[in-house]
C-alpha positions as CSV (number, residue, x, y, z in Angstrom):
1,M,89.8,44.5,115.6
2,T,90.5,45.2,112.0
3,P,87.5,46.7,110.2
4,A,86.1,44.9,107.2
5,P,87.2,46.3,103.8
6,P,84.7,48.3,101.8
7,S,82.4,46.2,99.5
8,R,81.8,46.9,95.8
9,R,78.2,47.7,94.9
10,I,76.3,48.9,91.8
11,C,74.3,52.1,91.9
12,V,70.6,51.5,91.2
13,K,70.3,54.8,89.4
14,C,73.4,55.3,87.3
15,N,74.5,51.6,87.2
16,Q,78.0,52.7,88.1
17,P,80.2,50.8,90.6
18,F,81.1,52.4,94.0
19,L,82.7,51.3,97.2
20,Q,80.4,50.9,100.2
21,E,82.3,51.5,103.5
22,T,81.5,49.1,106.3
23,R,79.1,50.8,108.7
24,R,76.1,50.2,110.8
25,G,72.6,50.3,109.3
26,R,71.3,49.6,105.9
27,P,73.9,49.9,103.1
28,H,73.5,52.5,100.4
29,S,71.9,51.6,97.2
30,T,73.1,54.6,95.3
31,C,76.6,56.1,94.7
32,P,77.7,59.3,96.5
33,R,77.2,61.4,93.3
34,C,73.6,60.3,93.0
35,R,72.9,60.8,96.7
36,A,74.3,64.3,96.5
37,A,72.2,65.1,93.4
38,A,69.1,63.8,95.2
39,R,69.6,66.2,98.2
40,P,67.3,69.2,98.2
41,K,69.0,72.3,96.7
42,N,69.1,75.6,98.5
43,R,66.9,77.9,96.6
44,N,69.0,80.9,97.6
45,P,72.6,80.4,96.5
46,P,75.2,81.6,99.0
47,D,76.8,85.0,98.5
48,L,80.4,84.2,97.4
49,A,81.5,87.8,96.8
50,L,83.6,88.1,99.9
51,P,85.0,84.5,99.8
52,E,85.9,85.0,96.1
53,A,87.6,88.3,97.0
54,D,89.5,86.7,99.9
55,L,90.7,83.9,97.6
56,N,91.7,86.2,94.8
57,E,93.7,88.5,97.1
58,A,95.3,85.6,98.9
59,A,96.4,84.2,95.6
60,E,97.8,87.6,94.5
61,D,99.7,88.0,97.7
62,L,101.1,84.5,97.4
63,N,102.2,85.1,93.9
64,R,103.9,88.4,94.8
65,S,105.6,86.8,97.8
66,A,106.9,83.9,95.8
67,S,108.2,86.3,93.1
68,D,110.0,88.3,95.8
69,F,111.5,85.2,97.2
70,L,112.8,84.2,93.8
71,A,114.3,87.7,93.4
72,A,116.0,87.5,96.8
73,V,117.5,84.1,95.8
74,Q,118.8,85.5,92.6
75,Q,120.1,88.6,94.5
76,H,122.1,86.2,96.8
77,D,120.5,87.8,99.9
78,P,121.6,86.6,103.3
79,T,120.2,83.3,104.5
80,P,118.2,84.8,107.5
81,L,116.3,87.0,105.0
82,L,115.6,84.0,102.8
83,L,114.3,82.1,105.8
84,Y,112.1,85.2,106.7
85,R,110.6,85.0,103.2
86,I,110.0,81.2,103.5
87,K,108.1,81.8,106.7
88,D,106.1,84.6,105.0
89,L,105.3,82.2,102.1
90,Q,104.1,79.5,104.6
91,Q,101.8,82.0,106.2
92,M,100.4,83.1,102.8
93,V,99.8,79.4,101.9
94,E,97.8,79.0,105.1
95,D,95.8,82.2,104.2
96,A,95.1,80.8,100.7
97,E,94.1,77.4,102.2
98,A,91.7,79.1,104.7
99,A,90.1,81.2,101.8
100,A,89.7,78.1,99.7
101,I,88.1,76.1,102.6
102,R,85.7,78.9,103.3
103,R,84.6,79.1,99.7
104,G,84.3,75.3,99.4
105,R,82.2,75.0,102.5
106,L,79.8,77.8,101.3
107,Q,79.5,76.0,98.0
108,G,78.4,72.9,99.8
109,D,81.6,70.8,99.4
110,P,81.7,68.1,102.2
111,W,84.8,67.9,104.4
112,K,85.6,64.5,102.9
113,V,85.9,66.0,99.4
114,L,88.0,68.9,100.7
115,A,90.3,66.6,102.7
116,Q,91.1,64.2,99.9
117,P,93.4,66.5,97.7
118,M,95.2,67.6,100.9
119,N,95.9,63.9,102.0
120,V,94.5,64.4,105.5
121,S,91.5,63.0,107.2
122,Q,88.2,65.0,107.2
123,E,88.2,65.0,111.0
124,R,91.7,66.6,111.1
125,L,90.7,69.2,108.5
126,R,87.5,70.0,110.3
127,K,89.3,70.5,113.6
128,K,92.0,72.7,111.9
129,W,89.5,75.0,110.2
130,T,86.5,75.6,112.5
131,E,84.3,78.5,111.6
132,D,85.9,80.5,114.4
133,K,89.4,79.8,113.1
134,L,88.4,80.6,109.6
135,D,87.0,84.0,110.6
136,R,90.1,84.9,112.7
137,R,92.5,83.9,109.9
138,L,90.7,85.7,107.1
139,H,90.1,88.8,109.2
140,R,93.8,88.9,110.1
141,R,94.7,88.5,106.4
142,R,92.5,91.5,105.5
143,S,94.0,93.6,108.3
144,N,97.6,92.8,107.3
145,R,96.8,93.6,103.7
146,E,95.6,97.1,104.7
147,R,98.7,98.1,106.5
148,P,102.4,97.9,105.4
149,A,104.4,95.0,106.8
150,A,107.5,95.7,108.9
151,T,110.8,95.5,107.0
152,P,113.7,93.7,108.8
153,H,117.2,95.0,108.5
154,R,119.0,93.9,105.4
155,Q,122.2,95.0,103.7
156,T,121.6,96.8,100.5
157,P,124.2,96.4,97.8
158,A,126.5,99.3,97.2
159,K,125.6,101.9,94.6
160,G,126.7,100.7,91.2
161,A,127.3,97.2,92.3
162,A,126.8,94.5,89.7
163,L,123.8,92.2,89.9
164,P,124.1,88.4,89.7
165,T,126.1,87.5,86.7
166,T,123.9,84.6,85.7
167,E,122.1,85.3,82.4
168,P,118.4,84.7,82.7
169,D,116.6,82.1,80.7
170,R,113.8,84.0,78.8
171,G,111.6,81.0,79.0
172,C,111.7,80.4,82.7
173,V,110.1,82.0,85.7
174,S,113.1,84.3,86.3
175,T,111.5,86.8,83.9
176,M,108.8,87.4,86.5
177,T,111.2,89.3,88.8
178,P,111.3,93.1,88.3
179,R,114.9,93.2,87.3
180,F,114.5,90.6,84.5
181,Q,111.2,92.2,83.4
182,F,113.1,95.4,82.8
183,A,116.0,93.7,81.1
184,S,113.5,91.8,78.8
185,A,111.8,95.2,77.9
186,I,115.2,96.8,77.0
187,S,116.2,93.7,75.0
188,C,112.8,93.7,73.1
189,L,113.3,97.4,72.2
190,Q,116.8,96.8,71.0
191,R,115.9,93.9,68.8
192,Q,112.8,95.4,67.4
193,S,114.7,98.6,66.5
194,G,116.8,96.5,64.0
195,R,120.0,97.6,65.6
196,T,122.7,95.4,67.0
197,I,123.8,95.7,70.6
198,K,127.0,97.4,69.4
199,E,125.1,99.9,67.3
200,T,122.6,100.6,70.1
201,A,125.5,101.1,72.6
202,S,127.4,103.4,70.4
203,E,124.4,105.7,69.7
204,A,123.4,105.7,73.4
205,G,126.9,106.6,74.5
206,V,127.8,103.4,76.5
207,S,130.1,100.5,75.8
208,A,128.9,97.4,74.0
209,S,129.8,95.2,77.0
210,Y,127.8,97.4,79.3
211,M,124.8,97.3,77.0
212,S,125.1,93.5,76.8
213,R,124.9,93.3,80.6
214,I,121.8,95.6,80.6
215,V,119.9,93.3,78.2
216,N,121.1,90.2,80.1
217,G,119.8,91.6,83.4
218,T,123.2,91.6,85.1
219,R,123.5,95.4,85.3
220,L,120.8,98.0,86.1
221,P,121.5,101.4,84.4
222,S,120.7,104.8,85.6
223,W,117.5,106.6,84.4
224,G,119.6,108.9,82.2
225,I,121.0,105.9,80.3
226,V,117.5,104.4,80.0
227,E,116.3,107.7,78.4
228,R,119.1,107.6,75.8
229,I,118.4,103.9,75.0
230,A,114.7,104.6,74.6
231,E,115.4,107.6,72.3
232,V,117.7,105.4,70.1
233,C,115.3,102.5,70.0
234,G,112.1,104.5,69.7
235,G,110.7,103.3,73.1
236,D,108.1,104.9,75.3
237,L,109.6,106.2,78.5
238,A,106.2,105.9,80.3
239,E,106.3,102.1,79.7
240,L,109.9,101.8,80.9
241,R,109.5,104.0,84.0
242,D,107.4,101.6,86.0
243,L,109.6,98.6,85.2
244,W,112.8,100.6,86.0
245,E,111.4,101.8,89.3
246,A,110.3,98.3,90.3
247,A,113.8,97.0,89.4
248,Q,115.3,99.7,91.5
249,R,113.4,98.7,94.7
250,P,115.3,96.1,96.7
251,P,113.4,92.8,97.2
252,A,112.7,93.5,100.9
253,P,110.0,91.6,102.7
254,D,107.9,94.7,102.8
255,T,105.2,93.8,100.2
256,D,103.8,97.4,100.1
257,N,107.0,99.2,99.0
258,R,105.5,100.6,95.8
259,P,104.7,104.3,95.6
260,P,101.0,105.2,96.2
261,A,98.7,105.4,93.2
262,P,97.9,108.9,91.8
263,V,95.0,110.7,93.4
264,Q,93.5,112.0,90.1
265,R,91.6,109.5,88.1
266,K,93.1,110.5,84.7
267,D,96.6,110.3,86.1
268,A,95.8,106.9,87.6
269,Q,94.4,105.7,84.3
270,H,97.5,106.9,82.4
271,A,99.8,105.2,85.0
272,F,97.8,102.0,84.8
273,H,97.9,101.7,81.1
274,A,101.6,102.6,81.0
275,A,102.4,99.9,83.6
276,L,100.3,97.4,81.6
277,R,102.1,98.3,78.3
278,G,105.4,98.0,80.2
279,L,104.5,94.4,81.1
280,Y,103.5,93.8,77.5
281,L,106.8,95.1,76.3
282,S,108.7,93.0,78.9
283,A,106.9,89.9,77.6
284,E,108.3,90.8,74.1
285,R,105.0,92.1,72.8
286,P,103.4,88.7,71.9
287,H,100.8,88.6,69.2
288,L,97.3,89.4,70.5
289,W,95.9,86.1,69.3
290,A,98.5,84.2,71.2
291,L,97.9,86.4,74.3
292,R,94.2,85.8,74.1
293,H,94.7,82.1,73.8
294,A,97.0,82.1,76.8
295,M,94.2,83.9,78.7
296,H,91.8,81.0,77.8
297,D,89.8,83.2,75.5
298,T,88.4,85.2,78.4
299,I,88.7,88.5,76.4
300,S,88.0,89.5,72.8
301,I,90.8,90.7,70.5
302,G,89.2,94.1,70.2
303,T,88.9,94.6,74.0
304,L,92.5,93.3,74.5
305,A,93.8,95.8,71.9
306,L,91.8,98.6,73.4
307,T,93.1,97.8,76.9
308,L,96.7,97.8,75.8
309,K,96.2,100.9,73.8
310,G,94.8,102.8,76.7
311,G,91.1,103.2,75.9
312,Y,89.5,100.7,78.1
313,I,89.9,99.2,81.6
314,P,88.4,95.8,82.1
315,D,87.0,94.3,85.3
316,W,89.6,93.1,87.8
317,P,89.4,89.4,87.1
318,V,90.3,90.0,83.5
319,V,93.1,92.5,84.4
320,A,94.5,90.0,86.9
321,R,94.6,87.2,84.4
322,L,96.2,89.5,81.8
323,V,98.9,90.7,84.2
324,F,99.7,87.2,85.3
325,T,99.8,86.0,81.7
326,L,102.4,88.8,81.0
327,H,104.5,87.4,83.9
328,G,103.6,90.3,86.2
329,R,102.2,90.4,89.7
330,P,98.5,91.3,89.8
331,A,98.8,92.7,93.3
332,D,101.2,95.3,92.1
333,L,98.7,96.8,89.7
334,R,95.6,96.5,91.8
335,P,96.1,99.9,93.5
336,L,96.4,101.6,90.1
337,W,93.3,99.8,88.8
338,Q,91.3,100.8,91.9
339,A,92.4,104.5,91.5
340,A,91.6,104.4,87.8
341,Q,88.1,103.1,88.6
342,Q,87.2,105.7,91.1
343,Q,84.5,108.3,90.4
344,E,85.4,111.8,89.6
345,P,84.4,114.3,92.4
346,P,81.4,116.5,91.6
347,E,82.2,120.0,90.3
348,E,82.0,122.8,92.9
349,D,79.8,125.0,90.6
350,G,77.3,122.3,90.2
351,P,76.3,120.5,86.9
352,R,76.8,122.3,83.7
353,L,74.2,122.1,81.0
354,S,74.8,122.9,77.3
355,A,73.1,125.8,75.7
356,S,70.8,123.5,73.7
357,A,69.3,122.3,77.0
358,F,67.6,125.7,77.3
359,G,66.2,125.6,73.8
């Protein structure tokens, strides 16, 4: 028997129309929004610290994995490796979905509201993500994040082999890959120095065609050539080092292939700010007002300038938004940020007081 279609009713509170589904019992006199507002509110709001952290980390890992997949495609990696990355992306999408469902349920979102944007029934979504399944999925995601992933066999290009010959479009997502971030940084230095590519190549001791391939992202130079280019163009080697090292690493599925963060807090702070300025350089050093607007005005101009200069380290949500706005991957800088935030160990001789403390 075909169920009767929903009837159109008017809410007695807000006078707005709503659809009343056919069901047993007395029909509703108010719309779903007014009924939700009339429900008693929990005096103690739920603790969303862990769900928010799970969601942020899942989004960071998904962003990093998608960027690695794009780099592998541009690198013309073998198809089995691309399929491995696609499977990895599917798993991270599931992790992000689980984290979002957990946060939504803690916030009081009904299953019907969560199921609508996913185009599934609420019964199907509820069966897919029971509390036990959510706990297991999120626990496994945290465990996998704490240990390096296994790297399958892949054929690395021969030393000195040319990269893909397609010139990157500076306005598309290809600038998010490490190779094109480095190429964009070199291109920005060359243009801001006022020299032509031919002049820069001549002073750096390389051919003009080779220099052109460097700024186009089709050739990755040795560190010695990078040092000469930086000297000619007045660049900071600390800003270029992190970008060059990231471009040197092959886009293997191992997401934890970056070197560990420095142990000393000052070294970690220096490395963090250098990496951040490197991303700022690869984004062609946008005006701070434009950068602040792209971050939806979540940071002041003074704080933004102090952060890029190296005198301040914001909270992680601000750093993650800044890194993402600069076309970087927040997960790559999180270890540096954590190391830069750590407390200094106490001195062995105990606290030292100034002479004025004794009168």
